[in-house]
C-alpha positions in Angstrom: -36.4 -26.8 -50.6 -33.7 -24.1 -50.4 -31.3 -23.7 -53.3 -27.9 -24.9 -52.2 -26.1 -24.1 -55.4 -23.2 -21.7 -54.9 -23.5 -18.7 -57.1 -20.8 -16.3 -58.2 -22.0 -13.8 -55.6 -21.5 -16.4 -52.8 -18.0 -17.1 -54.0 -17.1 -13.4 -54.1 -18.7 -12.7 -50.7 -17.4 -15.8 -48.8 -15.0 -17.8 -50.8 -12.7 -15.1 -52.1 -11.4 -14.0 -48.7 -10.7 -17.6 -47.7 -9.1 -18.4 -51.0 -6.9 -15.4 -50.7 -5.6 -16.5 -47.3 -5.0 -20.1 -48.4 -3.2 -18.9 -51.6 -1.1 -16.3 -49.8 2.5 -17.4 -49.1 3.0 -18.2 -45.4 5.6 -15.4 -45.0 3.1 -12.7 -45.8 0.5 -13.7 -43.2 1.9 -11.7 -40.4 2.2 -8.6 -42.5 -1.4 -9.1 -43.8 -2.9 -9.4 -40.3 -0.8 -6.5 -39.0 -2.2 -4.4 -41.8 -5.7 -5.7 -41.2 -5.8 -5.6 -37.4 -2.8 -3.5 -36.4 0.2 -4.3 -34.2 -0.6 -5.0 -30.6 1.6 -4.8 -27.5 0.5 -6.1 -24.1 0.5 -5.4 -20.4 2.8 -7.7 -18.4 2.2 -7.8 -14.6 5.2 -6.6 -12.6 5.4 -6.4 -8.8 8.3 -3.9 -9.2 6.1 -1.5 -11.1 3.3 -1.8 -8.5 5.9 -1.1 -5.7 7.1 2.0 -7.6 3.6 3.5 -7.6 2.8 2.5 -4.0 6.1 4.0 -2.7 5.5 7.1 -4.8 8.7 6.8 -6.9 8.7 8.7 -10.2 10.9 7.8 -13.1 12.3 11.1 -14.6 12.5 9.7 -18.2 8.8 9.0 -18.3 5.8 11.2 -19.0 2.8 10.6 -16.7 -0.9 10.4 -17.7 -4.1 9.6 -15.9 -7.5 8.2 -16.9 -10.3 9.8 -14.9 -10.0 13.0 -12.9 -7.0 14.1 -11.0 -9.1 13.8 -7.8 -10.2 10.2 -8.6 -8.1 8.6 -11.3 -9.0 5.2 -12.6 -5.5 4.5 -13.9 -2.1 6.1 -14.0 0.4 5.3 -16.8 3.9 6.6 -17.5 5.3 6.4 -21.0 8.8 6.6 -22.3 9.4 10.1 -23.6 10.4 8.8 -27.0 6.9 7.4 -27.5 3.7 9.4 -28.0 0.4 8.4 -26.4 -2.2 8.4 -29.1 -5.2 8.2 -26.9 -5.5 11.9 -25.9 -9.2 11.8 -25.2 -8.8 9.1 -22.6 -5.4 10.0 -21.1 -4.6 13.4 -19.6 -0.9 14.3 -19.2 -0.1 15.4 -15.7 2.9 17.0 -14.1 3.6 14.9 -11.1 5.8 15.0 -8.1 6.0 12.4 -5.3 3.4 14.3 -3.2 0.8 14.5 -6.0 1.5 10.8 -6.9 0.9 9.8 -3.3 -2.4 11.7 -3.2 -3.6 10.0 -6.4 -2.5 6.5 -5.4 -4.0 6.9 -1.9 -7.3 8.2 -3.4 -7.4 5.2 -5.8 -6.9 2.8 -2.9 -9.6 4.6 -0.9 -12.2 4.8 -3.7 -11.8 1.1 -4.8 -13.6 -0.5 -1.8 -16.4 2.2 -1.9 -17.2 1.2 -5.5 -17.1 -2.5 -5.0 -20.4 -4.5 -4.9 -20.5 -5.0 -1.1 -18.7 -1.7 -0.2 -16.1 -3.7 1.9 -14.2 -5.7 -0.6 -10.6 -4.9 -0.9 -9.7 -3.9 -4.4 -6.4 -5.3 -5.8 -4.2 -2.9 -7.7 -1.8 -4.0 -10.4 1.5 -2.7 -11.7 2.3 -3.7 -15.3 5.0 -3.0 -17.8 3.6 -1.7 -21.1 5.2 -3.6 -23.9 5.2 -2.8 -27.6 4.6 -5.4 -30.3 8.3 -6.5 -30.2 8.3 -6.9 -26.4 10.2 -3.7 -25.6 9.1 -1.8 -22.5 7.5 1.5 -23.5 5.9 2.5 -20.2 4.3 1.4 -16.9 0.7 1.0 -15.8 -1.1 1.2 -12.4 -4.8 0.3 -12.1 -7.4 -2.0 -10.5 -7.2 -4.0 -13.6 -4.3 -5.7 -15.3 -6.2 -6.0 -18.6 -6.0 -3.4 -21.3 -5.4 -3.0 -25.0 -2.1 -1.8 -26.3 -2.1 -0.9 -29.9 0.9 0.3 -31.9 0.3 3.1 -34.4 3.6 3.4 -36.3 6.9 2.9 -34.6 6.6 5.3 -31.6 2.9 5.9 -31.2 1.0 3.9 -28.6 -2.7 3.8 -28.2 -3.9 2.5 -24.8 -7.5 1.7 -24.0 -8.2 2.5 -20.4 -10.2 0.6 -17.9 -13.8 1.7 -17.5 -14.7 2.2 -13.9 -13.5 -0.3 -11.4 -13.2 -4.1 -11.4 
């Protein structure tokens, strides 16, 4: 028969963390979890953002980045110049004009069906506002997915986790 007696080690390993959460004042929970998991923003779907990308309109107060290659990007984002994009390995800063943006968006739309399971499926592209942890717009997103992780690192540093491949 297994020993069901709680030892000091069990309390330390399992009970202490739960006891700390219960004993902590309610006001400090948000700060505790922010410290533990970080502050997160979100992507909010926006037909206006999608239209901007698909009509090749650039916003001059934004810096543009791509995930993937310039020939075949997986996603394009544009960040407010007052924010830094902390995901430099994933996102490459690009100098865009309307002609380059058109080429990238057209190639993304051409490549999507080729990578779908049955080679004929239309791939839906999404435009999203990138919002910080307080709901402020810090950038825009264009990709075949509307899901992504937006993590805030300090006040003006954003870490975006890019989509992998195509949906």
